[in-house]
N, C-alpha and C positions, 0 to 999 in steps of 0.2 A: 798295069791295071790288075786289081784283085778280082779273082774269079771265084764265085760260090757255086758249088754243085748242089743241085736240087733233086730231092726224092719226094714224090707225092704218093701217099697211101690212100686209095679210094679214087677211082677214075670215073665216077659218075658225074652228075651235074656240077657239083662243087669242085671236083678235081679238074674238070675242064675249065671252069671259071678261073681257078687259080693258075692254071697253065696259060690261059689267055693273058692274064695279068703279067706273067713273066715274059711272054713273047713280045708283048707290046711296050714293056717298060722302056726300052731304048728309044722308042718313038716319043713317048710322053715326057721322058726325063733324059734329055741328051747330055752327052759329055760328062757322065758320072765317072767317078774314079773306080768303079767296080761294075761287074756284070754278073748275070746268073746263067748257068748252063743246065739244061734239063738232062739229068742222068738216068734215074730209075723211076719207072711207072709201075705201081703195084696195085693189083685188084684181085679180089677173090675169084672173079670170072676172068680167065686168061684171055678170051677174045677182047675184052675191054682194055686190058693192059697192052695187048698187041696192037690194038688200034692206036693207042697213045704213042707207042713206039713208031709205028709205021706212018702215021698221019700227023702227029702233033710234035714230033721232033725229039722224043726221048731216046736215049742210047740203048736202053734195054727194057724188057717187060718181065715181070715176075709176079707170082702169086704169094711170095714169101716176104712178109714185112721185115723179117729178120735180115734178109739180104740187103734191104735198104739201110737198116740200122748199122750193119757191119761194114758197109761200103765207105772206105776212107775218102773217096772222092766227093762224098755228099756231106755238106755242112748244114744245109737247110732242109728240114723235114716238115712236110705239110700233112696234117691229119684231116682227111676229108671223108671219113667213114661215118656210119651210123653212130648215134650218141653213145650207145652201150660199149663201144670199143675204144672210145677216147682215152679212158683212164689208163688201161694197160699199155696202149700204144704210146701215149705221151710219156709214161714212166720209162719205157724202154728207150725212147728217143733221147730223153734227158740223161739216162744212164750211159748211153753210147756217146755222150758229149756233143749232141746236135743242138742247134738252135731250132725252136719249134714254133710253127704257125698253125694254130688249131682252129678248126671251124667251131662255131657256137652250137649249143651251149658247151662249156668246157667239159662237163661230165653230166651224169644223171643224178648226183647227190652232192650235198654240201660237204660231207666228210671227204669224199674223193677229190672235190675241187680244191678244198683247203690244203689237202695233202700235196696236190700237184703244185699249188702256189708256193708252198714251203720248199718243195724240191727244186722248183725253178729258181727261187731266190738263192738257194744254197749252191746251185750249179754254176752260177756266174754266166750262164748263157741267156740269150735273148729269147723270151717266150711271150708270144702275143696271141690274143684271141681275135678272130676275124669278125669283129663288130663293125662292118664296113659302112653302116649308115652314119657313123660319125664323120665320114670322110667326103661328103658332098661339100662343095664350096659354100652352099647355103647353110648347112648345119654347122660348118666350121665358123661361118660368119655369125650365126646365132650365138654360139658359145662366146665369141669375141665380144659381141654387144653386151651379153650378160656379165662377163668379167669386167667390162668397162663401167658397169653400173647403170647402163642406159635404160634398163626397165625397172630398176630399183629392187625393192624387196619382193620376193615371189609371194603372190596372194593365192593363186589357184592355177591349175593346169589340167590338160587332158591329152591323151595320146591314144592312137588307134593303129593297129596293124591288121588289115582285113584281107581275106581271100574268100573264094567261093568254091574251092575244090572238093569239099566234103558234102555237098548238097545231094549229089546223086547217090541213092541208097544201093545201087548196083555196082558202083565203082569198087573194084577189088581193094582190100586193105593192103597197105604196105607197112614197112617197119615204123613209120611215124604214127601209126595207130596202135602199135604194139606196146609192150611194157615200158620201153624207154622213150616213148614218143609223147604225143599230146601237143595241143596248140600252145600251151604255156611254155614248154621248153623250146618249141620251134619258133613261133612268131613272137611270143611273149618276151623271150630273152632279148630280142632285138629292140623292141619298143621300150622295155624297162631300162635297158642300157642307155639308149639314146636320150630319153627324157631325163633319166637320172643324172646323166652327164651334164645336163643343162640346169636342172633345178636343184641338184644336190642330193644327198643321201636320204633315203626313205626311212621313216621312223616306225611306222606301223602299217598294216594292211588288213583289209577285209575283202574277201574274194568269194565270188560265186562262179560255178562252172556248169556246163551242160554237155552231155553226150547225146547227139542227135538221134542216132540209130543204135540200139543195143546190140545188133548183130550186123556184120558185113560179110560178103563173100570173100574168101581167100583165093590165092592163086591156085590152090588145089581144088577149087570148085565147091568146097564145103563152107558152111556158115560158121563164123567165129565170133565169140563174144567181144565186144568193144568196151573197154573200161577207161580209156584215155579220152579226155575232153576234146570237143570240137569248138568250144567257145568259153572264154573266161572274161569276167569283168572284175576289176580291182579298184577299190577305193583306198588310196594311199595318203598318208599324212607325213608332212615334213616336221623336223624338229621345231620350226618356228610357228607351227600350227596351220600352215597352208595345207590345203587338201586338193587332190586331183584324182581323176579316173584314168585307168589304163585298160584298154580292151584289146583282146586278140581273138580273132575268129577265122574259121575256115568254112563258115556257113553264112557268109554275108552275100546274099544273092545280088548279082549285078556288078560286082567289083572284080578286078583282076589281081593287082598286087598293090594295095593302097596303104601306105604308111603316112601318117600325118600327126601333127601336134599343134597345140595352142598353149601359150604360156602368158599369164597376165601378172603384171607387177604394179607397184605404186607409181612408177614413172613411165611405163610403157607396156607394150605387148608384142608378141611374135607369133607368126603362123607359118607353117610349112606343109607342103603336100608333095610326096615323092613322085606323083604322076605329073607334077609341074615343077621339076627339080631345078629349073633355072632361076627360080624366084623365091626370095625370102620376104615375107610381109612384116613390116615394122610400124608400130603405132607409137608416136611420141606424145606422151601425155603431158609433157612440160610445155608444149606449144600453146599459145593462147586460144581460147574458145571465143569466137566472135560471131558476128552476124553471118548467117548462112554457113556456120561451121568454122569460120576463121581459118586457121592453118592446120586444124586437126584432121585426122583420117589416116587409114593405113597406107603406107608408102611401099611400092614394089621396089625392092633392092635387087638389081640385076646381077646375080652372082654368076650365072652361066658357068664357064670353065675357068673362073678366076682363081687358080691355085697360086700359091707362092712359088717363086723360082726354086728348082728348075722345072716345075710342072706347068709353067705358064706359056710354053713356047708352041707346042703342037697339040691339037690344032689351036687356032687363035683363041684367046681368052673370051672373045665375043661369040664364039660358036656355042651352040646348045650342048648340054651335057646329058648323058644317059645313065641308066642303072649301073652298067658294068664299070663305068669310070670310077665310081666310088670304091669298087673292089681293087682297081688298079692302084689308086692312091693309098689304100690300106696296105696293099702288098709292098709298094714302094717304101712306105713308112717303116714296115718291118725290116726290110733289107737295109735301109739306111740306119736303123737302130743297131742292127747287127754290125754293120761296117764301122760305126762310131762307138761301139762298146756300150750302148745304152740299153736299159731294160725295155721290154715291150710296152707299148701303149696303144690300145688297152692291154694291160698286163694280165697275167694269170690271177693275180690278187683281185683285179676288177672282175674277172670271170667268176671267181669264187664268191664275190659279194653278190653278184646277180643270181648265182645259184642259191645263196642264202635267202634272197628276196623271194625267189620262186618257191623254195621249200616252205617259207612262211605263208605264202599265198595258198599253197596246197593244204597246209595245216588249217588255215582259216576256212577253206572250202569244206574240209572234212568235219570241222567242229562247229561251224556257223558262228565263230567268234572273231573279234579283232585280235590279231597276233602282232606282238612287238617284234621288230626285226633286229 
């Protein structure tokens, strides 16, 4: 059995999420011809790295990312740090000959992202972006239905990713409100990628954005100016003339973590809501419309945990699915791509494309004009 050593840089929330995916992979995907071993946990705060070593099963803790890159036992490197650090850390990882699994967004600028995509392509290594919302059974089924032509030509669409975490004016700012943050990069990257994977490439964008409070308290107790947005709304056009809206917000009162989309075509329509992740809704417009509605109406497709083998064994395919399961399948896809010598999917080129879309949206918000992507 092939064994792949793992090093994770950044042991905060996402580092723990990626660690969970590694530790549970043998349960969800039995009898694989490979396994992963947690080697190095790196964090700028040593207690967080030590916690990962002592409680999560890593062999050592370090504050030095270079120790991870230099460790010959490590083949897979995860980048789970704040956005502004991705560029340099990914470059180092690729230069060290590692396969790289990077949290979204790939970087904070299009130029950086495109450089990393080019370096990844030249490296011959597997480089993948953790756009895990692609990996629910329901979103995988949605893509399958679209590729089969079941909803026909795309006519219009809408996508939303909503949080409520920025409503409190007294909540101390973190790095996501700093220069490399903002809801466009944070939540917008997810919903732009997921919807774009389904409807196709965006052609142009018009964007508006809002900063709710011009100042927020910092961890130092002082007030700091906030320039990164809490809410964005985008009007996007496809090459075929179809239009849709994408919204990302951290000031949506009353919601927790709500990602949803609707896609309408000439032959049918699809709906999905991540808070009801077991179900994809499908409307078949080719069925006859008769008395009392005939055979038309949205049908609930029970996707639950119905992954393709080997991910369909534990738990049962009929069991309900949760948020973290999509991360596990995304991670499995990355490791399986490594083992079989395939490029990452979503690739760094995909990440660079979403970076370009977000840069175009930011330009639109600055200029008040429609921007060609």
